[in-house]
C-alpha positions in Angstrom: 0.0 0.0 0.0 1.7 3.2 -1.2 0.9 6.7 -0.2 -0.1 8.7 -3.3 1.4 12.1 -2.5 0.7 14.0 -5.8 -2.9 15.1 -6.0 -2.5 15.8 -9.7 -2.1 12.1 -10.3 -5.7 11.4 -9.1 -8.6 11.0 -11.5 -11.5 10.0 -9.3 -10.5 10.9 -5.7 -11.2 14.6 -5.2 -14.1 14.7 -7.7 -17.8 15.0 -7.0 -19.8 12.2 -8.5 -23.5 11.7 -7.6 -24.0 9.8 -4.4 -24.9 6.2 -5.2 -27.7 6.1 -2.6 -28.9 9.7 -3.2 -31.7 9.2 -5.7 -33.4 6.5 -3.6 -33.3 8.7 -0.5 -34.5 12.0 -2.1 -37.3 10.1 -3.8 -38.4 8.4 -0.6 -37.7 4.9 -1.9 -34.8 4.0 0.4 -35.8 1.4 3.1 -35.3 2.5 6.6 -36.0 0.4 9.7 -39.6 1.6 10.1 -40.3 0.9 6.5 -39.4 -2.8 6.6 -42.1 -5.5 7.1 -42.0 -9.3 7.6 -45.0 -11.6 7.1 -46.9 -12.1 10.3 -45.1 -9.4 12.2 -46.3 -8.1 15.5 -46.3 -4.6 16.9 -43.9 -4.2 19.9 -44.3 -1.4 22.4 -42.6 -0.5 25.6 -44.0 0.7 28.9 -41.8 3.4 30.5 -41.5 4.8 34.0 -43.3 8.1 34.6 -41.0 8.8 37.5 -37.4 10.1 37.6 -36.4 7.7 40.4 -38.6 5.0 41.9 -38.3 1.6 43.4 -40.3 -1.0 41.4 -42.4 -2.8 44.1 -44.4 -5.0 41.8 -45.3 -5.5 38.1 -48.6 -7.3 37.3 -48.9 -8.2 33.6 -51.7 -10.7 33.9 -54.4 -8.4 32.5 -52.3 -7.5 29.5 -51.5 -11.1 28.8 -55.2 -11.9 28.8 -56.1 -9.3 26.3 -57.1 -10.8 22.9 -54.4 -10.0 20.3 -51.6 -9.8 22.7 -49.0 -12.5 21.8 -46.2 -11.8 24.3 -45.4 -9.7 27.4 -42.0 -9.3 28.9 -40.3 -7.7 31.9 -36.7 -7.7 33.2 -37.5 -11.2 34.6 -37.2 -12.5 31.1 -33.6 -11.3 30.8 -30.5 -13.1 32.2 -28.5 -11.5 35.0 -25.3 -9.9 33.5 -22.0 -9.4 35.3 -20.6 -5.9 35.2 -18.0 -6.7 32.6 -16.7 -4.1 30.1 -15.8 -4.4 26.4 -15.1 -1.9 23.6 -18.0 -2.7 21.3 -19.6 0.6 20.4 -17.9 4.0 20.3 -16.5 3.5 23.8 -16.2 1.0 26.6 -19.5 -0.6 27.5 -20.5 -2.0 30.9 -22.8 -4.9 29.9 -24.6 -5.0 33.3 -25.5 -1.3 33.0 -26.6 -1.9 29.4 -28.9 -4.7 30.4 -30.3 -2.6 33.2 -30.9 0.3 30.8 -32.7 -2.0 28.3 -35.2 -3.0 31.0 -35.3 -1.6 34.6 -34.8 -4.0 37.5 -35.4 -3.1 41.1 -35.5 0.7 40.3 -36.5 3.0 37.5 -33.7 5.5 37.2 -35.1 8.1 34.9 -38.4 9.1 33.4 -38.8 7.0 30.3 -36.9 4.0 31.7 -38.3 0.8 30.2 -40.1 -1.4 32.7 -42.1 -3.8 30.5 -43.0 -4.5 26.8 -45.7 -6.2 24.8 -46.1 -7.6 21.3 -49.6 -7.5 19.8 -51.4 -7.8 16.5 -52.1 -4.1 16.2 -51.0 -0.7 17.5 -54.3 -0.1 19.3 -54.1 -3.5 21.0 -50.5 -2.9 22.0 -51.4 0.5 23.5 -54.3 -1.1 25.4 -52.0 -3.8 26.7 -49.6 -1.3 28.1 -52.4 0.5 29.9 -53.3 -2.8 31.5 -49.9 -3.5 33.0 -50.0 -2.5 36.7 -46.7 -1.2 38.1 -46.5 -0.4 41.8 -43.8 2.3 42.4 -42.2 3.7 45.6 -41.2 7.1 44.4 -37.7 8.1 45.6 -35.9 11.5 45.7 -34.2 12.3 42.4 -31.4 14.5 41.3 -31.0 16.1 37.9 -28.1 18.7 38.2 -24.6 17.4 37.9 -23.2 19.3 40.9 -26.2 18.5 43.0 -25.6 14.8 42.2 -22.0 15.1 43.5 -23.1 16.5 46.9 -22.6 14.1 49.9 -26.4 14.2 50.7 -27.6 13.6 47.1 -29.9 10.6 46.5 -27.7 7.7 45.4 -28.7 6.0 42.2 -26.6 2.9 42.5 -25.7 1.7 46.0 -22.9 -0.4 44.5 -21.2 2.6 43.0 -17.9 3.6 44.7 -15.9 6.3 43.0 -13.0 4.9 40.9 -9.7 6.8 40.6 -9.7 7.9 44.3 -7.1 6.6 46.7 -8.0 5.2 49.2 -11.1 3.7 47.7 -14.2 5.2 49.2 -16.3 3.2 51.6 -19.5 5.2 50.9 -21.5 4.8 47.7 -21.7 7.9 45.5 -23.0 9.2 42.2 -19.5 10.0 41.2 -18.5 7.0 39.1 -15.0 8.0 38.3 -12.3 10.7 38.8 -9.8 11.1 36.1 -6.6 13.3 36.3 -4.4 14.2 33.4 -1.3 16.4 34.0 2.1 17.4 32.7 4.7 19.8 33.9 4.4 21.8 37.1 1.1 23.7 37.2 1.9 25.8 40.2 5.2 26.9 38.7 3.4 27.6 35.5 0.9 30.0 37.0 3.7 31.6 39.1 5.5 32.5 35.9 2.4 34.0 34.2 1.9 37.7 33.7 -1.8 37.5 33.1 -4.4 34.9 34.2 -7.9 34.4 32.9 -10.5 32.0 34.2 -14.2 31.2 34.0 -16.9 28.7 35.0 -19.0 27.5 32.1 -22.2 25.4 32.1 -23.6 23.4 29.2 -26.9 21.7 28.8 -27.7 18.2 27.8 -28.6 18.1 24.1 -29.8 15.4 21.8 -28.3 14.3 18.5 -31.8 15.0 17.0 -31.5 12.5 14.1 -34.5 12.6 11.9 -35.2 8.8 12.0 -36.3 7.4 15.4 -34.8 4.0 16.5 -36.5 1.1 14.8 -35.9 -2.6 14.4 -37.6 -5.9 13.5 -36.5 -9.2 15.1 -37.4 -12.7 14.0 -36.4 -16.1 15.3 -36.8 -19.4 13.5 -37.8 -22.6 15.2 -34.2 -23.8 15.3 -33.1 -20.6 17.1 -31.6 -18.6 14.3 -32.1 -14.9 15.0 -32.3 -12.2 12.4 -32.5 -8.5 13.2 -33.2 -5.7 10.8 -32.1 -2.4 12.2 -31.1 1.2 11.6 -27.9 1.6 13.4 -24.3 2.8 13.2 -23.0 -0.7 13.8 -24.8 -4.0 13.0 -21.8 -6.0 14.4 -22.3 -4.0 17.6 -26.0 -5.0 17.7 -25.0 -8.7 17.2 -22.4 -8.5 20.1 -24.8 -6.7 22.5 -27.7 -9.0 21.8 -25.5 -12.1 22.2 -24.2 -10.9 25.5 -27.4 -9.5 26.9 -29.6 -12.4 25.9 -27.2 -15.3 26.2 -27.5 -16.3 22.6 -24.6 -17.7 20.6 -23.1 -15.1 18.4 -23.2 -17.4 15.4 -27.0 -17.7 15.8 -27.6 -13.9 15.3 -27.6 -12.2 11.9 -28.0 -8.5 11.7 -29.0 -6.9 8.4 -28.5 -3.1 8.2 -31.2 -0.9 7.0 -30.7 2.7 5.7 -30.0 5.0 8.6 -31.6 8.4 8.9 -28.9 10.0 11.0 -27.1 9.0 14.1 -24.2 11.3 15.0 -23.1 8.8 17.7 -26.6 8.3 19.1 -27.0 5.0 17.3 -23.8 3.4 18.5 -25.6 1.6 21.3 -28.9 -0.3 21.4 -32.3 0.1 23.1 -34.9 -2.0 21.2 -33.2 -5.0 19.7 -32.9 -7.3 22.8 -36.5 -6.4 23.6 -37.7 -7.3 20.1 -35.8 -10.5 20.1 -37.2 -11.5 23.5 -40.8 -10.8 22.4 -40.2 -12.6 19.1 -38.9 -15.7 21.0 -41.9 -15.7 23.3 -44.5 -15.0 20.6 -43.0 -17.2 17.9 -43.5 -14.4 15.4 -41.5 -11.4 14.1 -41.7 -8.3 16.2 -41.2 -4.7 15.1 -40.6 -1.8 17.5 -40.4 1.8 16.4 -39.8 4.6 19.0 -42.0 7.7 18.9 -40.2 11.0 18.9 -41.2 11.4 22.6 -39.5 8.1 23.4 -36.4 9.1 21.5 -36.0 12.2 23.7 -37.0 10.6 27.0 -35.3 7.2 26.6 -32.3 7.4 24.3 -29.0 9.1 25.0 -28.4 12.8 24.7 -24.9 13.9 25.3 -23.8 15.3 28.7 -24.6 18.5 30.2 -21.5 19.7 32.2 -19.9 22.2 34.4 -16.3 23.2 33.3 -14.0 25.5 35.2 -10.9 26.7 33.3 -8.0 28.8 34.4 -5.1 29.7 32.1 -2.0 31.9 32.4 0.2 33.6 29.8 3.3 35.7 29.5 3.2 39.2 28.1 4.3 37.9 24.7 1.2 35.6 24.5 2.9 32.4 25.4 0.5 30.3 27.4 2.4 28.8 30.3 -0.3 27.1 32.4 -3.7 25.6 31.8 -6.0 24.0 34.4 -9.5 22.6 34.2 -12.1 20.8 36.3 -14.8 19.1 34.3 -18.0 17.6 35.8 -20.0 15.6 33.2 -23.4 14.1 33.5 -23.4 10.4 32.6 -27.2 10.0 33.1 -28.5 7.0 35.0 -25.4 4.8 34.3 -21.7 5.6 34.3 -19.9 6.4 31.1 -20.0 10.1 30.2 -17.5 11.3 27.6 -15.4 13.2 30.2 -12.2 11.5 29.3 -12.2 12.6 25.6 -13.3 16.0 26.9 -10.1 16.1 29.0 -8.0 14.8 26.1 -9.3 17.4 23.6 -9.6 20.5 25.8 -6.1 21.9 25.4 -4.9 19.7 22.5 -4.8 22.6 20.1 -2.0 24.2 22.1 1.6 23.5 23.1 1.4 24.2 26.8 4.2 23.0 29.2 2.1 22.9 32.4 -1.4 21.3 32.3 -3.5 19.9 35.0 -7.0 18.5 34.3 -9.5 16.8 36.6 -12.6 15.1 35.3 -15.7 13.6 37.0 -18.1 11.1 35.6 -21.4 11.7 37.5 -24.7 9.8 37.6 -28.0 11.6 37.7 -31.7 10.7 37.0 -31.5 11.3 33.3 -31.3 8.9 30.3 -27.9 7.3 30.0 -25.8 9.6 27.7 -24.7 8.5 24.3 -22.0 9.6 22.0 -22.6 12.8 20.0 -20.0 13.8 17.4 -16.6 14.2 19.0 -18.1 13.1 22.4 -17.0 15.4 25.2 -14.8 17.7 23.1 -17.4 20.4 22.3 -18.1 20.9 26.0 -14.5 21.3 27.1 -13.5 23.4 24.1 -16.4 25.7 24.6 -15.0 26.7 28.0 -11.3 26.7 27.0 -11.8 28.8 23.8 -13.6 31.6 25.7 -10.8 31.7 28.3 -8.2 31.9 25.5 -10.2 34.8 24.1 -10.1 36.5 27.5 -6.4 36.1 27.6 -6.0 37.7 24.2 -8.2 40.6 25.3 -6.1 41.2 28.4 -2.9 41.1 26.3 -4.3 43.2 23.5 -3.6 40.5 21.0 -5.5 39.4 18.0 -7.5 36.2 18.7 -5.9 34.3 15.9 -2.4 35.5 16.7 -2.5 34.2 20.3 -3.5 30.8 18.8 -0.7 30.9 16.3 1.8 31.7 19.0 0.8 28.6 21.0 -0.2 26.3 18.1 0.4 22.5 18.4 2.5 21.2 15.6 4.3 18.1 14.6 6.3 16.9 17.6 4.0 18.6 20.2 3.2 16.1 23.0 -0.3 16.2 24.4 -1.3 15.9 28.1 -2.7 12.5 27.4 0.7 11.3 26.1 0.5 11.2 22.3 3.1 13.1 20.3 1.5 14.6 17.2 2.8 13.5 13.8 2.1 15.6 10.7 -0.9 17.9 11.6 -2.4 20.9 9.9 -3.4 23.2 12.8 -1.0 26.0 11.8 -2.3 25.8 8.2 -5.9 26.0 9.4 -5.1 29.2 11.4 -3.3 30.7 8.4 -6.3 30.0 6.2 -8.7 31.5 8.8 -6.6 34.7 9.1 -6.3 35.0 5.3 -10.1 34.5 4.8 -12.0 37.7 3.9 -14.4 37.0 6.7 -11.8 37.7 9.3 -11.3 41.3 8.2 -14.8 42.2 7.1 -16.4 45.2 8.8 -19.1 44.9 11.4 -22.1 47.0 12.2 -23.8 48.1 15.5 -24.7 45.3 17.9 -22.6 42.9 15.8 -19.7 40.9 17.0 -17.2 38.4 15.6 -15.7 35.4 17.4 -13.3 32.6 16.5 -12.7 29.3 18.2 -10.7 26.2 17.3 -11.2 22.5 18.0 -9.6 19.1 17.8 -10.5 15.5 17.5 -8.0 12.7 17.7 -9.9 10.4 15.2 -9.6 6.6 15.3 -9.0 3.7 13.1 -9.9 0.2 14.3 -11.4 -3.0 12.9 -12.8 -2.9 9.4 -13.4 -5.4 6.6 -14.0 -4.9 2.9 -14.4 -7.2 -0.1 -13.8 -6.4 -3.8 -15.2 -8.7 -6.5 -14.9 -8.5 -10.3 -18.2 -9.4 -12.1 -18.3 -11.2 -15.4 -18.8 -8.0 -17.4 -15.9 -6.2 -15.7 -18.0 -4.2 -13.3 -16.9 -4.2 -9.7 -18.7 -4.8 -6.4 -17.2 -3.3 -3.2 -18.7 -4.7 0.0 -17.9 -3.2 3.4 -19.2 -3.6 6.9 -19.6 0.1 7.7 -23.2 1.6 7.8 -23.2 4.6 5.5 -24.1 7.9 7.2 -21.9 10.6 5.6 -21.4 9.1 2.1 -19.0 6.3 2.8 -20.4 4.1 0.0 -19.3 6.8 -2.5 -15.9 7.1 -0.8 -15.3 3.3 -1.0 -16.3 3.2 -4.6 -14.1 6.2 -5.5 -11.0 4.8 -3.8 -11.5 1.4 -5.4 -12.1 3.1 -8.8 -9.0 5.2 -8.4 -6.8 2.2 -7.6 -8.2 0.2 -10.4 -8.0 3.1 -12.9 -11.7 2.7 -13.9 -14.7 5.1 -13.9 -16.5 5.2 -10.5 -19.8 4.4 -12.3 -18.4 0.9 -12.9 -18.2 0.3 -9.1 -21.2 -0.7 -7.0 -20.7 -0.2 -3.2 -22.7 -2.4 -0.9 -23.1 -2.6 2.9 -22.8 -6.3 3.9 -24.7 -7.8 6.8 -23.0 -9.6 9.7 -23.0 -12.9 7.8 -21.7 -11.5 4.6 -18.5 -9.6 5.6 -15.9 -9.7 8.3 -16.2 -7.9 11.6 -16.3 -4.1 11.3 -16.6 -1.7 14.2 -19.2 1.0 14.4 -19.5 4.0 12.1 -18.2 6.5 14.6 -15.1 8.4 15.7 -14.5 9.6 12.2 -13.0 6.2 11.4 -14.8 4.8 8.3 -13.2 6.6 5.4 -9.8 6.1 7.0 -10.1 2.5 8.3 -12.7 0.9 6.0 -11.2 2.9 3.1 -7.8 1.4 3.9 -9.3 -2.1 3.9 -11.0 -1.3 0.5 -7.7 -0.1 -1.0 -5.8 -3.2 0.2 -8.5 -5.5 -1.1 -8.4 -3.7 -4.5 -4.7 -4.0 -4.6 -5.0 -7.8 -4.1 -7.5 -7.9 -6.9 -5.1 -6.1 -9.2 -2.4 -8.7 -8.5 -4.9 -11.4 -9.5 -5.8 -9.4 -12.7 -2.1 -9.2 -13.6 -1.7 -12.9 -13.0 -4.7 -13.6 -15.3 -3.3 -11.4 -18.0 0.0 -13.2 -17.7 -1.8 -16.5 -18.2 -3.6 -15.1 -21.3 -0.3 -13.8 -22.7 1.7 -16.8 -21.5 4.3 -14.6 -19.8 5.5 -14.1 -16.2 3.2 -12.1 -13.9 6.3 -10.0 -13.1 6.2 -8.8 -16.7 2.7 -7.3 -16.4 1.8 -3.9 -15.1 -1.6 -2.4 -14.3 -2.4 1.0 -15.7 -5.6 3.0 -16.5 -7.8 0.0 -15.9 -6.0 -2.5 -18.0 -3.1 -4.9 -18.0 -0.1 -3.8 -20.1 3.3 -5.4 -20.7 5.9 -4.1 -18.2 8.3 -3.2 -21.0 9.5 -3.9 -24.5 11.0 -7.2 -23.5 7.6 -8.4 -22.1 6.2 -8.8 -25.6 4.2 -6.6 -27.9 0.8 -7.4 -26.6 -2.1 -5.0 -26.8 -3.4 -3.8 -23.5 -6.0 -6.1 -21.8 -8.9 -4.1 -20.3 -10.5 -5.2 -17.1 -13.6 -6.4 -18.9 -11.6 -8.6 -21.3 -9.8 -10.3 -18.3 -13.1 -10.7 -16.5 -14.7 -12.3 -19.5 -12.1 -15.0 -19.5 -12.0 -15.6 -15.7 -13.6 -19.0 -15.9 -10.8 -20.2 -18.2 -8.0 -18.6 -16.1 -8.8 -19.8 -12.6 -12.3 -18.8 -11.8 -13.8 -15.8 -9.9 -11.6 -12.8 -9.2 -12.0 -11.2 -5.8 -10.4 -10.5 -2.4 -11.4 -9.7 1.1 -9.3 -7.8 3.7 -9.9 -7.5 7.4 -7.6 -5.0 9.3 -7.2 -3.2 12.6 -6.2 0.2 11.1 -3.7 2.3 13.0 -2.3 5.8 12.4 -5.5 7.8 12.1 -4.4 11.4 11.8 -5.9 14.0 14.2 -8.0 16.8 12.8 -8.2 20.5 13.6 -10.7 23.2 12.7 -11.2 26.9 13.2 -14.6 28.6 13.0 -15.3 32.3 12.5 -18.8 33.5 13.4 -20.5 36.9 13.1 -23.6 37.6 15.2 -26.1 40.4 15.7 -27.8 40.7 19.1 -31.1 42.4 19.4 -30.8 44.2 22.7 -34.5 44.5 23.1 -35.4 40.8 22.8 -32.0 39.1 23.4 -32.3 37.3 20.1 -29.0 36.3 18.6 -28.8 36.0 14.8 -26.0 34.3 13.0 -24.9 36.7 10.2 -21.9 34.9 8.7 -20.2 31.6 9.4 -16.9 30.2 8.1 -15.5 26.8 9.0 -11.9 26.0 8.2 -10.7 22.5 8.7 -7.7 20.2 7.9 -9.4 17.3 6.1 -6.3 15.4 5.1 -7.4 14.8 1.6 -11.1 15.2 0.6 -12.1 12.0 -1.2 -15.4 13.5 -2.2 -15.2 17.3 -1.4 -19.0 17.8 -1.5 -19.5 15.3 1.3 -16.7 16.7 3.3 -18.2 20.2 3.0 -21.5 18.7 4.0 -20.0 17.1 7.1 -18.4 20.4 8.1 -21.6 22.4 7.5 -23.7 19.9 9.4 -21.4 19.9 12.4 -21.5 23.7 12.5 -25.3 23.8 12.3 -25.5 21.3 15.2 -23.1 23.4 17.2 -25.1 26.5 16.5 -28.2 24.8 17.9 -26.3 23.7 21.0 -25.1 27.3 21.5 -28.3 29.2 21.0 -31.4 27.0 21.4 -31.1 23.4 22.4 -31.4 22.0 26.0 -33.2 19.3 28.0 -35.7 21.1 30.3 -37.0 19.2 33.4 -39.8 20.0 35.8 -39.7 19.7 39.5 -40.5 16.0 39.3 -37.6 15.2 37.0 -39.8 14.9 33.9 -38.8 16.3 30.6 -40.9 19.3 29.5 -39.8 19.6 25.9 -39.7 16.1 24.3 -40.6 17.1 20.8 -39.3 19.2 18.0 -41.9 21.9 18.7 -40.3 22.7 22.1 -36.8 21.2 21.6 -35.9 23.6 18.9 -33.1 22.7 16.4 -31.9 25.2 13.8 -33.8 25.2 10.5 -32.6 26.7 7.2 -34.2 30.1 7.9 -32.1 30.4 11.0 -28.8 30.1 9.2 -26.6 31.8 6.6 -24.8 29.8 4.0 -21.9 28.2 5.9 -18.6 28.6 4.0 -16.6 25.4 4.4 -12.9 25.9 3.7 -10.9 22.7 3.1 -7.3 22.7 4.1 -5.5 19.5 2.9 -2.5 18.3 4.9 -2.4 14.6 3.9 -2.1 12.0 6.5 0.7 9.9 5.1 -0.4 6.8 6.9 -3.3 6.4 4.5 -2.8 5.8 0.8 -4.9 8.8 -0.1 -4.0 11.0 2.8 -7.4 10.6 4.6 -8.1 12.2 8.0 -11.5 11.7 9.6 -13.6 14.8 9.2 -17.0 14.2 10.8 -16.2 15.0 14.5 -14.1 18.1 14.3 -16.7 20.6 13.0 -19.0 20.3 16.0 -16.2 21.2 18.4 -15.6 25.0 17.8 -19.1 26.4 17.2 -20.1 27.1 20.8 -16.9 28.8 21.7 -17.0 30.8 18.4 -20.5 32.0 19.1 -19.8 32.7 22.7 -16.9 34.9 21.7 -19.0 36.6 19.1 -21.7 37.4 21.5 -19.1 38.8 24.0 -17.8 40.9 21.1 -21.2 42.2 20.3 -22.5 43.1 23.7 -19.4 43.4 25.8 -20.7 40.8 28.2 -19.4 37.2 28.6 -22.2 34.7 29.0 -21.3 31.6 31.0 -24.0 29.1 30.2 -25.6 27.4 27.3 -27.8 27.8 25.5 -27.4 31.5 25.0 -31.1 31.9 24.5 -32.9 35.2 24.3 -34.0 35.2 28.0 -30.4 34.6 29.1 -29.0 37.3 26.8 -31.7 39.7 27.9 -31.0 39.0 31.6 -27.3 39.6 31.1 -28.0 42.9 29.3 -30.3 43.9 32.2 -27.7 43.0 34.8 -24.9 44.6 32.8 -22.5 42.0 33.7 -21.3 38.5 32.6 
């Protein structure tokens, strides 16, 4: 596998062909989880707790079971007990005991929306009636929603077996603090002692949902001999297989998961909620069971990302050199441990070369749904706080906001606080592109402000599989195990076409199910174009070796005397014979006579994913009467390694920026005094729509990652990291007041203006 360093040599990579799945999606013909049907399928529905925290005294399902049309009823009693073992199956380490308890409550309901029972019936109306007949006796317990309140010694404890990890000596009293994490380098006290200026702040973020358009959906069927098939919309069908096997005690080989189209995920579909329930009901009923969440259920019962409190303190010399950086981060995990506080710590200061860093993070339980990944999980929260403090340092020093970042920019050879030394990275080039962009120097009007913030994501590789097969007519099938969210089918086809030297229209990309392709980790962490792309390239290269061997057989010469160029076999030189080139189609047509089918499969554990950096510039206008903040102009600059399909890369960047804008200005989970969510629908949980936004200018900086044959870096995570900091800095610039909590909604802005202080 050779790195292709010269962009001018590429014919397919870097172009913008039509997305292979695009027409089906825009015409409404694509099959999503909720669209799929099986003969004789039943409707599955889940009964959920109305209480934020309650002991389950008794569940009586007898009336529901007796209702005509009800074919199965289940509770946690139908699930095996699971040990608290951990494995890296989704986008992070998963505690299987907690996952099982989240699928169906046992002993206690830990949040409003926690599943307590489920039914399978012949119709929606019968399923609804059956749920109403299930009698659950609850003992309502005190609840806690706020992260700092949950950390208090007198807070109601969610899990009596939870003792804070990372503390020495180990506590003897249970707590909602699941883990304490410390990262440090240098001497933080000496660093602050040497600083000429110090800036600090306490920042609060709200829990926000990924707000994917398609709710969770699945169908499960079990044959009489125990073979299970699950059809699901997910970011990882191998993850579904692994979870269902572990949680239900079913042999992995007896489960086949077939991926449907996925209507958005952004990390929120890297874990499961419905599939073990559907399988259990299907096993009891002897018929397929389909479960589709309502939007209300999505909000109340699937994972948002954490809300958090982040305290940051930074010190700098008069010349702008940052000499000390300190942070304390308290992240909500929801009802079970596992917030993204660790990547939050890793990413907070990663943009900067700082000698003295000290970070402390807390993973904290509260009576909310268990959090799930959301694009660069943890990083937007910590960067939001850090980037505003950097802005305050620049103001104290009278420095330009980009200049202070250039002064302290991480570069190749910079060692991070979490121990990694950066290879070739493009942060300096990103800052240079942002400074040179016309947006940075454009004039502003009254009540308008401009802010910049930067962000980082480490990106990952991991396990991926891909197969490449030559059809009899010379067309090519590329099969991978990665669900396609951001255009990965097109990227796989383009990379295979580039290596083969054929038009991309001759390549058909397919997502294989768990029985059709080797193990592939989830679509998450910005890993697919890098890792699955690498597997695709390697499989294609193996196919080319076979094609050269077949051409050698046809010509009766040594395979070493055959080259592959522009989609055809050619003699390696004058001494190899004066044969005319053999196109791919001609070799494929004779495959039966030269050894049979031509194809190859590769399974790898890809290493060397290149980290990504971005810088976002935002202009806002604040209406001082209403507190309404309007985004006037937005520019997102990012090092993308090399853009395989630039339009999809631009779309990823624009989409991340839009989600960050919503997080900054509108989105939040709102709870009443009883711990019940007040805004579990898109009417009250308001995400940005087109009329709220300007055209987002995506600027692609290409600093190739030399550990990938086409220079790929992951791009999907980085663009959600800078927006909140950029908007916070822009609002500060517009009104002269620093806001310290998200969302910066009109009431908060109006209150800050009334108070006249941040």
